[in-house]
C-alpha positions, 0 to 999 in steps of 0.5 A: 500500499505505501509502495503504491502510494509513494509511486502514485505520488512520484508519477505526479511529480514527473510531469509539468502540471502545465504541460500534462493535459496537452500531452494527455490530449495529444497522445489520445489524438495520436492514438486515435488517429495513427496506427500503433506501430506508426506512432512507435517508429515516430517515437523510435525517430524522435529518441533518434534525434535526441540522441543526435543532439545530445551525443557530446554527452556520451561520445567519449564513454570508453566503458559501459560503466562510463556510458552509464554514468554520462547517460545518468548525468543527462537523464537526471538533469532533465528529470528522465530518471536514470538507467542501469546496463548489465551485460549478459553473453548475449545482450546488454539489458537496459532497465530505464527507471522512472521515465515519464513517458507514462505518466505524460502520455498515459499508461495505455500509450507505453507500448508505442512512446516506449520507441523514443527509449528505443531510438535513443539508446540504439543511436546511442550504441550505434554512435559508439560503433555498435553493428547496425545487425544489433538493435535495441527492443523493449522486453515483452511484458517487463516494461511498466510506468516506472520501469522500461526494459529494453535489450540491445542485441540481435534481433532474435534475442 
């Protein structure tokens, strides 16, 4: 019960009250007029643009730990939570905590708005030299309002 109250309180703080009604109305209109797959692609492109516009923040990273630190500095400054990377044999697990996507656009929009984080992280890894054959994808069923789970690896993983 306390954790639910804390989460509700925290989520309410994530998006400026000035913008919340506008973002929710925009999300509703987008969802009613555009296919969810097209919206996910659009948000993927927005994520790529964000990475391109902020590349100086992460291009100098020499390790996964340093990349995580650089990105967390950025995410914290813009109130977008934080990221944790975990390397496995076949992929990098990306856990993005406290992203405002679900709060800004509504929980129902998370399946397509998560494309923003997919596009952002894929661009980051590709700028750092990763092969185009390796992609970032959400892990089905593991994302919620407060955490987005992604994998960076071959598409069959």
